[in-house]
C-alpha positions as CSV (number, residue, x, y, z in Angstrom):
1,X,0.0,0.0,0.0
2,X,1.3,3.5,-0.9
3,X,2.2,5.7,2.0
4,X,0.4,9.0,2.8
5,X,1.4,11.9,0.6
6,X,2.7,15.1,2.1
7,X,0.6,18.0,0.7
8,X,3.5,20.5,1.1
9,X,3.8,23.8,2.9
10,X,1.8,26.6,1.4
11,X,4.0,29.4,2.8
12,X,7.3,27.6,2.0
13,X,6.1,27.0,-1.6
14,X,5.6,30.7,-2.4
15,X,9.2,31.4,-3.4
16,X,10.7,33.7,-6.0
17,X,11.0,31.0,-8.7
18,X,11.1,31.6,-12.4
19,X,8.1,29.3,-13.1
20,X,5.2,27.6,-11.4
21,X,2.7,25.3,-13.0
22,X,-1.0,25.7,-11.9
23,X,-3.3,22.7,-12.3
24,X,-7.0,22.8,-11.3
25,X,-8.6,19.4,-11.1
26,X,-11.9,17.6,-10.3
27,X,-12.9,13.9,-10.4
28,X,-10.0,13.0,-12.8
29,X,-7.4,11.1,-10.9
30,X,-6.2,9.1,-14.0
31,X,-6.1,12.1,-16.2
32,X,-4.3,14.1,-13.5
33,X,-1.6,11.4,-13.3
34,X,-1.0,11.7,-17.1
35,X,-0.8,15.5,-16.8
36,X,1.7,15.2,-14.0
37,X,3.7,12.6,-15.9
38,X,4.2,15.0,-18.8
39,X,5.6,17.6,-16.3
40,X,7.8,15.1,-14.6
41,X,9.4,14.2,-18.0
42,X,10.3,17.8,-18.9
43,X,14.1,18.1,-19.3
44,X,14.0,21.7,-18.0
45,X,13.9,24.2,-16.5
46,X,15.0,22.6,-13.3
47,X,13.2,23.5,-10.2
48,X,9.8,24.8,-11.5
49,X,7.1,24.5,-9.0
50,X,3.7,22.7,-9.3
51,X,0.4,23.6,-7.6
52,X,-2.5,21.1,-7.8
53,X,-5.8,22.3,-6.5
54,X,-8.5,19.6,-6.2
55,X,-12.3,20.0,-6.1
56,X,-13.3,16.4,-6.4
57,X,-16.5,15.2,-5.0
58,X,-14.8,12.4,-3.0
59,X,-11.1,12.3,-2.0
60,X,-8.5,14.3,-3.9
61,X,-7.3,12.9,-7.2
62,X,-3.7,13.6,-6.2
63,X,-4.0,11.0,-3.4
64,X,-4.7,8.2,-5.8
65,X,-1.6,5.9,-6.3
66,X,-0.8,6.8,-9.9
67,X,-1.0,10.6,-9.4
68,X,0.7,10.3,-6.1
69,X,3.6,8.5,-7.7
70,X,4.0,11.3,-10.3
71,X,4.0,13.9,-7.5
72,X,6.8,12.0,-5.8
73,X,8.6,11.8,-9.2
74,X,8.4,15.5,-9.6
75,X,9.7,16.1,-6.1
76,X,12.5,13.5,-6.6
77,X,13.6,15.6,-9.7
78,X,13.8,18.8,-7.7
79,X,10.4,20.3,-8.3
80,X,8.4,21.7,-5.3
81,X,4.8,20.5,-5.4
82,X,2.0,22.0,-3.4
83,X,-1.3,19.9,-3.1
84,X,-4.4,21.7,-2.0
85,X,-8.2,21.3,-1.7
86,X,-10.4,24.3,-2.7
87,X,-13.9,23.6,-1.4
88,X,-16.7,24.5,-1.6
89,X,-16.6,25.1,-5.4
90,X,-17.3,28.6,-6.4
91,X,-16.7,28.3,-10.2
92,X,-13.8,27.9,-12.6
93,X,-12.7,31.5,-12.3
94,X,-12.5,31.5,-8.5
95,X,-10.5,28.2,-8.7
96,X,-8.0,29.8,-11.1
97,X,-7.8,33.0,-9.0
98,X,-7.0,30.8,-6.0
99,X,-4.2,28.9,-7.9
100,X,-2.7,32.2,-9.0
101,X,-2.6,33.5,-5.5
102,X,-0.5,30.5,-4.5
103,X,2.4,31.6,-6.7
104,X,5.1,34.3,-6.6
105,X,6.9,33.0,-9.6
106,X,7.8,35.3,-12.6
107,X,5.9,33.1,-15.0
108,X,2.9,30.8,-14.4
109,X,1.8,28.0,-16.7
110,X,-1.9,27.2,-16.5
111,X,-2.5,23.6,-17.5
112,X,-5.8,21.8,-17.5
113,X,-6.0,18.3,-15.9
114,X,-6.6,16.6,-19.2
115,X,-3.5,17.7,-21.1
116,X,-0.2,15.8,-21.6
117,X,2.9,17.9,-22.5
118,X,5.6,16.3,-24.6
119,X,9.2,16.7,-23.4
120,X,10.6,20.1,-24.2
121,X,7.2,21.8,-24.4
122,X,7.7,23.9,-21.3
123,X,11.2,25.1,-22.2
124,X,10.0,26.1,-25.7
125,X,7.1,28.2,-24.3
126,X,9.5,29.8,-21.8
127,X,11.9,30.7,-24.5
128,X,9.2,32.1,-26.6
129,X,7.7,34.3,-23.8
130,X,11.1,35.6,-22.8
131,X,12.0,36.5,-26.4
132,X,8.6,38.0,-27.4
133,X,8.0,40.0,-24.1
134,X,4.2,39.8,-24.4
135,X,1.6,38.9,-21.8
136,X,1.2,35.2,-22.6
137,X,2.0,32.5,-25.0
138,X,0.2,29.2,-25.3
139,X,0.2,25.7,-26.8
140,X,-3.2,24.9,-28.2
141,X,-4.1,21.3,-27.5
142,X,-4.1,18.6,-30.2
143,X,-7.0,16.1,-30.4
144,X,-5.2,13.1,-32.0
145,X,-8.4,11.2,-32.7
146,X,-8.9,13.9,-35.4
147,X,-5.4,13.4,-37.0
148,X,-6.9,12.1,-40.2
149,X,-9.6,14.8,-40.3
150,X,-8.0,17.5,-42.3
151,X,-10.0,20.8,-42.4
152,X,-8.2,23.1,-44.9
153,X,-10.8,25.8,-44.6
154,X,-9.5,26.5,-41.1
155,X,-5.9,26.9,-42.1
156,X,-6.4,30.4,-43.4
157,X,-6.8,31.6,-39.8
158,X,-3.2,30.9,-39.1
159,X,-1.2,34.2,-39.3
160,X,2.3,34.6,-37.9
161,X,3.6,37.5,-35.9
162,X,6.5,39.4,-37.5
163,X,8.3,40.8,-34.6
164,X,7.0,41.1,-31.0
165,X,3.2,40.7,-30.6
166,X,1.4,44.0,-30.3
167,X,-1.5,44.7,-27.9
168,X,-4.9,43.9,-29.6
169,X,-8.5,44.7,-28.6
170,X,-10.3,41.6,-29.8
171,X,-14.1,41.3,-29.6
172,X,-16.8,38.9,-31.0
173,X,-17.8,39.8,-34.5
174,X,-14.4,40.9,-35.6
175,X,-12.2,39.0,-38.0
176,X,-9.7,38.5,-35.2
177,X,-12.2,36.6,-33.1
178,X,-12.3,33.8,-35.8
179,X,-8.7,32.9,-35.1
180,X,-9.9,30.4,-32.6
181,X,-11.0,28.2,-35.5
182,X,-7.5,27.0,-35.9
183,X,-7.5,25.3,-32.5
184,X,-10.2,22.6,-32.4
185,X,-9.6,19.0,-33.4
186,X,-6.2,18.6,-35.0
187,X,-6.2,21.7,-37.2
188,X,-3.1,23.2,-35.7
189,X,-1.3,19.9,-36.0
190,X,-2.0,19.9,-39.7
191,X,-0.8,23.6,-40.1
192,X,2.4,22.7,-38.2
193,X,3.1,19.7,-40.5
194,X,2.6,22.0,-43.5
195,X,5.2,24.5,-42.1
196,X,8.0,21.9,-42.1
197,X,9.9,23.4,-39.1
198,X,13.4,22.3,-38.5
199,X,14.3,20.7,-35.1
200,X,14.3,23.4,-32.4
201,X,12.6,25.9,-34.6
202,X,9.3,27.6,-33.5
203,X,7.0,30.3,-34.7
204,X,4.6,32.7,-32.9
205,X,1.2,33.2,-34.4
206,X,-1.8,35.5,-33.7
207,X,-4.6,34.3,-31.4
208,X,-7.9,35.4,-29.9
209,X,-7.5,33.0,-27.0
210,X,-6.0,29.6,-26.2
211,X,-7.5,26.9,-24.0
212,X,-5.8,24.2,-22.0
213,X,-2.1,25.3,-21.8
214,X,-1.1,28.9,-21.4
215,X,2.0,30.5,-20.0
216,X,1.6,33.9,-18.5
217,X,3.9,36.6,-17.3
218,X,2.4,36.6,-13.9
219,X,2.8,40.3,-13.2
220,X,1.1,41.2,-16.5
221,X,-1.7,38.8,-15.8
222,X,-2.3,40.3,-12.4
223,X,-2.0,43.8,-13.8
224,X,-4.8,43.0,-16.3
225,X,-7.0,41.8,-13.5
226,X,-6.2,38.1,-13.4
227,X,-9.4,36.2,-12.5
228,X,-10.6,38.7,-10.0
229,X,-13.9,38.9,-11.9
230,X,-14.9,35.5,-10.4
231,X,-17.4,36.9,-8.0
232,X,-19.3,38.7,-10.8
233,X,-19.9,35.7,-13.0
234,X,-21.5,33.2,-10.7
235,X,-20.6,29.6,-10.2
236,X,-22.1,28.1,-13.4
237,X,-19.8,29.5,-16.0
238,X,-17.2,28.7,-18.6
239,X,-14.9,30.9,-20.7
240,X,-13.0,32.3,-17.7
241,X,-9.7,31.8,-19.5
242,X,-11.0,33.7,-22.5
243,X,-12.0,36.6,-20.3
244,X,-8.5,36.8,-18.7
245,X,-6.7,36.5,-22.0
246,X,-8.7,39.1,-23.7
247,X,-7.7,41.6,-21.0
248,X,-4.0,40.6,-21.2
249,X,-4.1,40.8,-25.0
250,X,-5.5,44.3,-24.9
251,X,-2.7,45.5,-22.6
252,X,0.3,43.4,-23.5
253,X,-0.4,41.2,-26.5
254,X,-0.1,37.5,-26.7
255,X,0.7,34.6,-29.1
256,X,0.3,31.0,-29.8
257,X,3.4,28.9,-30.3
258,X,4.0,26.1,-32.9
259,X,5.0,23.4,-32.7
260,X,2.6,22.8,-29.8
261,X,3.6,20.1,-27.4
262,X,0.2,19.9,-25.8
263,X,-2.2,16.9,-26.4
264,X,-5.8,16.7,-25.2
265,X,-6.8,13.5,-23.5
266,X,-10.3,13.9,-25.0
267,X,-12.1,12.7,-21.8
268,X,-15.6,14.0,-21.0
269,X,-15.7,17.3,-19.2
270,X,-16.3,17.4,-15.4
271,X,-17.8,20.9,-15.7
272,X,-21.4,20.2,-16.8
273,X,-23.1,23.2,-15.1
274,X,-21.9,26.1,-17.3
275,X,-24.8,28.3,-18.3
276,X,-22.8,31.6,-18.4
277,X,-19.9,32.7,-20.6
278,X,-17.6,34.5,-18.3
279,X,-16.0,36.5,-21.0
280,X,-19.4,37.8,-22.2
281,X,-20.3,39.0,-18.7
282,X,-16.9,40.8,-18.3
283,X,-17.1,42.4,-21.8
284,X,-20.6,43.6,-21.2
285,X,-19.5,45.3,-17.9
286,X,-16.6,47.0,-19.6
């Protein structure tokens, strides 16, 4: 039988690191183990921290043997890991706001609990964000069950940045909003294959928002409001990441990065009560 898992010290965790990874989770112990395994296999940077906040209906997913082993593997490789419970549930935005408050790192990588990152993905995103100097970069997630489903009509929405990303005010109904069409299924994977990038080469492209795997400059995210709107959108919402990213885009700019090393596990959502689009509420207020 596996031994009890030390959840870690919240105050000791909040150190001046370069990077923390923030993972919200609920009722997904197997998927969480896969997500943690991708982080444990990253070749660098050494010492990034990981915060897992669980809102499962029963016991925390990180206490299950497979996930607990990956937590121990991360710690064995020199990564501080903080394990928390955030109950009662107050919605996705509040959960992300809580995770953000656990970190003092220069950069924070928000990863959903159903995403596997290939080795080198984290280092590539960090390199891109340092070089571009914008508010965030992201790896849109690939759905590999769609690998044979080529949708060329979506490829036209791929447009690369020439130079650093500029701030953009993006709203529904504008041509820029349609950039999100490049991210469903395996569309971005097909675009990347067409580019024929050399090993180690990457490109930054224009986005409206990215789901699943986004690396923020933490100070810029906080300056743009972070997820502090959580109390205004109620508990039954989605699109909280869209709301935060639109605010960061308007102030600091942002970009997607190819190749993306993020892969969606394609499991059913655990957020079934989502009657409100958080980004819509926030935009209407502003």
